C-alpha positions as CSV (number, residue, x, y, z in Angstrom):
1,M,24.4,-83.0,-72.7
2,N,22.5,-83.6,-75.9
3,R,19.2,-81.9,-76.5
4,I,16.1,-84.1,-76.4
5,K,13.3,-83.4,-78.8
6,K,9.8,-83.9,-77.3
7,P,6.7,-83.9,-79.5
8,I,3.8,-82.0,-77.8
9,T,0.1,-82.1,-78.6
10,V,-2.1,-79.5,-76.9
11,R,-5.8,-80.3,-76.7
12,F,-8.7,-77.9,-76.5
13,F,-11.8,-78.6,-74.3
14,Y,-15.0,-76.8,-73.8
15,I,-15.9,-76.6,-70.1
16,Q,-19.5,-77.5,-69.5
17,A,-20.5,-76.0,-66.2
18,K,-22.9,-73.5,-64.7
19,D,-22.0,-69.8,-65.1
20,Q,-21.4,-69.5,-61.3
21,Y,-18.6,-72.1,-61.5
22,F,-16.4,-69.7,-63.5
23,D,-16.8,-67.0,-60.9
24,D,-15.9,-69.6,-58.2
25,F,-12.8,-70.6,-60.2
26,I,-11.5,-67.1,-60.4
27,S,-12.1,-66.4,-56.7
28,N,-10.6,-69.7,-55.6
29,S,-7.6,-69.2,-57.9
30,L,-7.0,-65.8,-56.2
31,T,-7.1,-67.6,-52.8
32,F,-4.5,-70.0,-54.1
33,L,-2.3,-67.2,-55.2
34,N,-2.6,-65.2,-52.0
35,N,-1.1,-68.2,-50.0
36,K,2.6,-68.4,-49.6
37,I,2.4,-72.0,-50.9
38,R,0.6,-72.0,-54.2
39,S,0.1,-75.7,-54.3
40,R,-1.6,-78.5,-52.5
41,I,-1.7,-82.3,-52.6
42,I,-5.0,-84.1,-52.7
43,N,-6.0,-87.8,-52.5
44,I,-8.6,-89.2,-54.9
45,R,-9.3,-92.9,-55.2
46,S,-6.0,-93.8,-53.5
47,R,-3.9,-91.7,-55.9
48,K,-2.3,-88.4,-55.1
49,Y,-2.4,-85.2,-57.1
50,L,-0.4,-82.1,-56.7
51,I,-2.1,-78.9,-58.0
52,K,-0.2,-75.7,-58.4
53,V,-1.7,-72.3,-59.6
54,D,0.4,-69.6,-61.1
55,P,-0.5,-65.9,-61.6
56,T,-2.9,-65.1,-64.4
57,S,-1.9,-63.3,-67.6
58,S,-3.6,-62.3,-70.8
59,I,-3.3,-62.8,-74.6
60,R,-5.3,-60.5,-76.9
61,G,-7.7,-59.8,-74.1
62,N,-8.1,-63.4,-73.1
63,N,-7.3,-63.9,-69.4
64,Y,-5.8,-67.3,-68.7
65,Y,-5.0,-69.1,-65.5
66,P,-2.0,-71.5,-65.6
67,V,-2.5,-74.7,-63.5
68,T,0.1,-77.5,-63.2
69,V,-0.9,-80.9,-62.0
70,V,1.3,-83.9,-61.1
71,K,-0.5,-87.1,-61.0
72,E,1.1,-89.9,-58.9
73,R,2.1,-92.9,-60.9
74,N,1.5,-96.0,-58.7
75,T,3.2,-98.3,-61.1
76,W,6.6,-97.1,-60.1
77,Q,7.4,-99.6,-57.3
78,V,11.2,-99.9,-57.1
79,K,14.4,-98.1,-57.9
80,A,17.1,-100.2,-59.5
81,S,20.9,-99.5,-59.3
82,R,23.6,-100.3,-61.9
83,S,24.9,-103.0,-59.5
84,G,21.7,-104.9,-59.8
85,G,20.2,-104.1,-56.5
86,F,16.8,-102.5,-56.1
87,T,14.9,-100.7,-53.4
88,G,11.4,-99.3,-52.9
89,V,10.8,-95.7,-54.0
90,S,10.4,-93.6,-50.8
91,V,9.2,-90.0,-51.0
92,N,9.0,-88.2,-47.7
93,Q,7.5,-85.0,-49.1
94,G,5.9,-84.7,-52.5
95,I,5.0,-87.3,-55.1
96,I,6.5,-89.0,-58.1
97,G,4.3,-88.9,-61.3
98,D,3.4,-87.4,-64.6
99,P,3.1,-83.6,-65.2
100,Y,0.0,-82.0,-66.8
101,F,0.0,-78.4,-67.9
102,F,-3.2,-76.4,-68.3
103,F,-4.5,-73.0,-69.1
104,V,-8.1,-72.1,-67.9
105,I,-9.8,-69.3,-69.8
106,P,-13.1,-68.6,-67.8
107,D,-14.5,-66.0,-70.2
108,R,-14.4,-68.5,-73.1
109,K,-15.2,-71.6,-70.9
110,L,-12.1,-73.1,-72.4
111,L,-9.4,-75.4,-71.1
112,L,-6.3,-76.2,-73.0
113,G,-3.5,-78.5,-71.9
114,F,-1.0,-81.2,-72.6
115,T,0.9,-83.9,-70.8
116,T,4.0,-86.0,-71.4
117,G,2.3,-88.8,-69.5
118,P,-0.5,-91.1,-70.8
119,S,-2.3,-88.9,-73.4
120,G,-5.7,-90.6,-72.8
121,S,-5.7,-89.3,-69.2
122,L,-5.5,-85.6,-70.0
123,K,-9.3,-85.1,-70.0
124,S,-9.8,-87.0,-66.7
125,V,-7.0,-85.1,-64.9
126,G,-8.3,-81.8,-66.3
127,K,-11.7,-82.6,-64.9
128,T,-10.3,-83.6,-61.5
129,M,-8.3,-80.3,-61.4
130,L,-11.3,-78.1,-62.3
131,E,-13.5,-79.9,-59.6
132,Q,-11.1,-78.6,-56.9
133,F,-12.2,-75.0,-57.7
134,N,-15.9,-75.8,-57.5
135,N,-17.9,-74.5,-54.5
136,S,-20.9,-76.6,-55.3
137,R,-20.8,-80.4,-54.7
138,V,-24.1,-80.7,-56.5
139,D,-23.3,-79.0,-59.8
140,S,-21.3,-81.2,-62.2
141,I,-18.4,-80.3,-64.5
142,A,-17.8,-81.9,-67.9
143,L,-15.1,-81.5,-70.6
144,N,-15.8,-81.8,-74.3
145,L,-13.2,-81.8,-77.0
146,I,-13.8,-79.2,-79.6
147,P,-14.6,-80.9,-82.9
148,K,-13.4,-79.6,-86.2
149,E,-15.6,-81.8,-88.3
150,K,-19.3,-82.2,-88.5
151,E,-19.0,-86.0,-88.4
152,F,-19.2,-86.1,-84.6
153,S,-22.7,-84.6,-84.6
154,T,-23.6,-87.0,-87.3
155,L,-22.4,-89.9,-85.2
156,N,-24.8,-89.0,-82.4
157,E,-27.7,-88.6,-84.8
158,L,-27.3,-92.1,-86.4
159,P,-30.0,-94.4,-85.1
160,E,-28.0,-97.5,-86.0
161,Y,-24.3,-98.5,-86.2
162,S,-23.1,-101.5,-88.3
163,S,-19.4,-101.7,-87.7
164,L,-16.3,-100.1,-86.1
165,H,-12.8,-100.4,-87.4
166,F,-9.7,-99.0,-85.7
167,K,-5.9,-99.5,-85.6
168,V,-3.9,-98.6,-82.5
169,D,-0.3,-99.0,-81.3
170,S,-0.3,-101.4,-78.4
171,S,2.4,-99.4,-76.6
172,S,0.1,-96.4,-76.4
173,I,-2.5,-98.3,-74.3
174,T,-0.2,-99.9,-71.8
175,D,-1.1,-97.3,-69.2
176,V,-4.7,-96.1,-69.7
177,S,-6.7,-93.7,-67.7
178,E,-9.4,-94.7,-65.1
179,D,-12.2,-93.5,-67.3
180,A,-11.1,-95.4,-70.4
181,P,-13.8,-97.5,-72.1
182,K,-14.0,-101.2,-71.0
183,L,-12.8,-102.4,-74.4
184,I,-9.6,-100.3,-74.2
185,K,-9.0,-101.5,-70.6
186,D,-9.4,-105.1,-71.7
187,L,-6.9,-104.6,-74.5
188,S,-4.5,-102.9,-72.2
189,S,-4.5,-105.8,-69.7
190,A,-4.6,-108.6,-72.3
191,P,-1.6,-111.0,-71.7
192,Y,-1.3,-112.0,-75.4
193,I,-0.6,-108.4,-76.5
194,E,3.0,-107.3,-76.6
195,G,4.5,-103.9,-76.9
196,N,5.0,-102.2,-80.3
197,M,2.3,-104.2,-81.9
198,Q,-0.1,-102.7,-84.4
199,L,-3.6,-103.8,-83.3
200,S,-6.3,-103.8,-85.9
201,L,-9.9,-104.5,-84.8
202,D,-13.1,-104.9,-86.7
203,L,-16.3,-104.9,-84.6
204,D,-19.5,-106.0,-86.4
205,F,-22.5,-104.7,-84.6
206,N,-24.9,-106.7,-86.8
207,D,-23.5,-109.8,-85.1
208,S,-25.5,-110.9,-82.1
209,K,-22.4,-111.6,-80.1
210,N,-21.7,-107.9,-80.0
211,E,-25.1,-106.9,-78.5
212,E,-23.2,-105.7,-75.4
213,Y,-22.1,-102.6,-77.4
214,S,-24.8,-100.1,-76.8
215,K,-24.9,-96.8,-78.8
216,E,-23.6,-95.0,-75.7
217,K,-20.7,-97.4,-75.3
218,I,-19.8,-97.1,-79.0
219,V,-19.8,-93.3,-78.9
220,E,-17.6,-93.6,-75.7
221,I,-15.0,-95.8,-77.6
222,V,-15.0,-93.4,-80.6
223,S,-14.6,-90.4,-78.4
224,Y,-11.7,-91.9,-76.6
225,L,-9.8,-93.2,-79.6
226,S,-10.4,-90.1,-81.7
227,D,-8.3,-88.2,-79.1
228,H,-5.6,-90.9,-78.8
229,E,-2.1,-90.4,-80.1
230,G,-1.6,-94.1,-80.8
231,C,-4.8,-94.5,-82.9
232,T,-4.1,-94.1,-86.7
233,V,-7.3,-95.4,-88.2
234,L,-10.8,-94.9,-86.8
235,K,-13.9,-95.5,-89.0
236,I,-17.5,-96.3,-88.2
237,K,-20.3,-97.3,-90.5
238,G,-24.0,-97.1,-89.8
239,K,-27.4,-96.1,-91.3
240,N,-29.1,-92.8,-91.1
241,S,-32.9,-92.2,-90.5
242,K,-33.5,-92.9,-94.2
243,G,-31.8,-96.3,-94.1
244,E,-28.9,-95.1,-96.2
245,S,-25.4,-96.4,-95.4
246,V,-23.1,-93.8,-93.9
247,S,-19.3,-94.1,-93.4
248,L,-17.5,-91.7,-90.9
249,D,-13.8,-91.1,-90.4
250,F,-12.7,-89.9,-87.0
251,A,-8.9,-90.3,-87.2
252,N,-8.4,-86.5,-86.9
253,A,-11.8,-85.2,-85.6
254,F,-10.8,-82.6,-83.0
255,Y,-8.8,-79.4,-82.9
256,N,-5.3,-79.6,-81.5
257,Y,-2.0,-77.9,-81.7
258,K,1.1,-79.9,-82.4
259,T,4.7,-78.7,-81.9
260,E,8.1,-80.0,-80.8
261,I,10.5,-78.5,-78.2
262,E,14.1,-79.2,-77.4
263,N,15.6,-79.2,-74.0
264,R,18.4,-80.9,-72.0
265,K,16.1,-82.4,-69.4
266,N,14.1,-85.6,-69.3
267,Y,11.0,-83.6,-68.5
268,I,9.4,-80.3,-69.6
269,D,9.6,-77.4,-67.1
270,E,6.9,-74.9,-66.3
271,E,8.5,-72.1,-68.3
272,S,8.7,-74.2,-71.5
273,S,5.1,-75.5,-70.9
274,S,3.8,-71.9,-70.6
275,E,5.5,-70.9,-73.9
276,V,3.8,-73.9,-75.6
277,L,0.4,-73.1,-74.2
278,E,0.6,-69.4,-74.9
279,T,1.4,-70.2,-78.6
280,A,-1.5,-72.7,-78.6
281,L,-3.9,-70.2,-77.2
282,T,-2.9,-67.7,-79.8
283,Y,-3.5,-70.4,-82.4
284,F,-7.0,-71.0,-81.0
285,V,-7.9,-67.3,-81.0
286,N,-6.7,-66.8,-84.5
287,N,-8.0,-70.0,-86.1
288,I,-10.6,-71.7,-84.1
289,S,-12.8,-69.2,-82.3
290,Q,-13.6,-67.2,-85.5
């Protein structure tokens, strides 16, 4: 069987939570590990998630907790045979879906992970996973990508935006996450957009017809697209507090680790995923956390 090359992009997130959460995460992880079955299936908004915890390890004094998540993909409705017949997909035990691989580093309040499923859903799945280790239903958890450019802070400081321009591959937004911005969801479901199209959009916020785009919604769109594999161009223009024109480029705004692995399977196993994440964590310790 021929080897299959798979490109991998590991993302780095800062976990925004109260200090008590990280103690809860460690103790709840140990509870997971002490059980004979180190995984459980949960239901969230009519979708199943399998969460599995593996033993902790360490890299250069950084203790990390490996967690694997499989998110059910409801779009798989039938199984077709070569003869032309098809039947429903029936799973008596377990689920069929996309794998997500994470390392949680409590001491650094850091989460890193990757998926071979929809890249835009990594953040939402990571947040869902972390919430399962939270003892408090009142305290919230948030994930923030770690920026490598100062432009993102500038974006939030701008009092006024004038335009947004981006290009995205239509095939990369066919299956978007639940927390995707409304604009992206609308593009994903648009009947006139076909696969493998290069979409180029220019939004002019000086135009009254675009008053629906508040500052919060614009930041949400930029945050989503700046972390999207299919987005090749992402620029926004605005004016600073002095009324001066400012142009910002977010096509490569956040830290990530890119690699490529070869295997003979049509999926990435946990051993291979751990090797990728261990290398990515070493990269973070050596290059980002300085």
